[in-house]
Structures are given as C-alpha cells and as structure tokens.
N, C-alpha and C positions, 0 to 999 in steps of 0.2 A: 433924726440923731445924726451928728456929724462924727465921723472917725477918720483917723489917719491910716492910710493904706501903703502897702509896700510898692505897688505898681501905679497907683492913680493919685497919690497925694491925698488931700482932704477930699472926702466923699460923703454925701448925704445918703443915709440908708433908712429904710422903713423898718422900725423895730418888729413889725409883724413878720418879717422875713428872717429873723434871727434863727439860727440852728444852735441848739444847746446840747453839748456833749457832757454828760453827767461826770464822766472820769477823764475828760479831756481826750486828746489823741495820743497814741503811743509816742513817748519821747517829749510830749508836750502836755503833761498831766494838768498843769495849772490853766491851760488855755481851754476855756469851756464855752465861750460864746463866739460864733462865727457867722459869716454871711457869705453868700455866693454872689460874686460880681461877674458880669459878662466881660469878655475880651472883645473889644470892638473889631468888627471885620472878620471874626472867626467864631462861628456858632458851635464848633466842635469842642472848644476849650473855654473854661471859666476859671475864676480864682476863688478859692476857699480862703477867705481872709478873716483872721482873728479880729474881733471887735476891740480887744483890750490891748494888743501888742502889735504895733505897726509892722514890724519885721516878720511876723509869723503869718505867712501866706503860702498857699500851695496851688499850683496849676492843676486842675482836675479835668476829667473828661468822662464821657459816657462809655463804660467798658464794652458795651454791646456793639460799638462801632468797629470792634477788632475781630469780628468772627463770632462763632458760637461761643456762648458764655452762660453756663447754667450752674446753679447751686441752690441748696435749700438754706433758708435762714433758720438758724437753731431757735428752739423754743424760748431760751433765756433772752435772746435778743428781741424776739417778737414781744415778749412780756415787758422787757426794759424799755422798749420804744413805744409801747402802747399800740402796736400795729393791730388793726382790726381786719384789714383785707388788702389785697394786692394794690388797690387804688391808693393806699396810703404810702406805698414804697417807691422810693427813687434810689438809685444806686449810682455812685460816682467812684472813680478810681484816681489816685494821685499819680501825677506825671513827674518824672525827674527830667528836668529841662537841661539839655546839653547844647553845645555849639558844635556843628550846625544843628539846627532844631530837628532835622531828620534823624539824627542819632539819639534823640530823646527816648525815654522808656516809660511804659505805663505799668503800674503795679496791679496785677490781676489776682495776686494771692491774698491781698488784704483790702477788700473793697470797703467803702464807707456806705453804710445803710442809713438812709434818711427816712423819717416819717414826715411826709409833707403836711399832714393834717396837724400834728402836735408840735412840729418844729424840733423834734429830738433826733440826735444822730449818734452813731457808734461806728468805729472802725473795727472790723472783724477779721480774723485770720482764718482762711478756709483750710481746715485740717485734712479733709477728705479729698479735696479737689486738687488736680495736678496742674495748677496754673502758676506761671512764673512771677517772681517779684519784679523782674525787669525785662519786660517784653518790648522789643524795639517797635516804635510807632510805625516805622516803615515796613514792618513785616505784615504780609497779607494773610488773612484768615487764620 
C-alpha cells in the first residue's frame, strides 16, 4: 500500500505493519491507523505516521534509552490491546522536536503501548508515576 508521509513523501508500507488505535491518539481522535517508519541513519528515533493523513506524524523513541523507566500497564489497557504476555508489548514515547535538536524533549508521562502481535495501540497517561511530560533528550539518566 502506498501512503503520503510528512517526512518521506510517498512511501510503500506493508499493511501487516499497521498499528490500529481504537480511539485514535489524544488530540487526534479520528486518526486510527498508523505505521512506524525508520529514520535513516538514526536507530534511536522513528516516525509514527498516520496512514490516512499525511501531516499527522510524530517522532518517537524508546523511552528506556533515557534511564530507569518502569510502570505497570493497567488491566483495562491489557484487555483493550489483547496483551497475553510481555513478549507482546512494545513501548514508545513521543518526542517534541525543537531546534537545535538537542533541546528536543520526550514525553515519559504518556507512553504509547503497542501490542506487536495484534497491531493494536493505545497512548496512556501514567497517573501514579512521577515522569515528566517534557524531559530534555540531552538530560542523562
């Protein structure tokens, strides 16, 4: 399937790699189908691209790259995503890109939980965890 993307122009994607957000993402309720695209030359960052709207794309990263990061996935999310075990789960965080790039921030308060087996996703807000919404990428540990 070919889609138009915010950063890469027209791109061919495999429909097996689609991620479906039943209720969209906060602020983007109508955006329900996404794909993760690599950023060439940078394995730490990817693009979470809407399949249906070219301009809706988020730079994402693995939040575990920024020090200790632990939380429990609530039962409602486990059920909604059909998670059967740890091997089903991938977690990404949205990056707010700024100039210069070193001043960009990562949202550790609201990770995106993905079930890699079913292709379902959901962004959750961590009520009990004391993680920042805007943690500078340059900040260590």
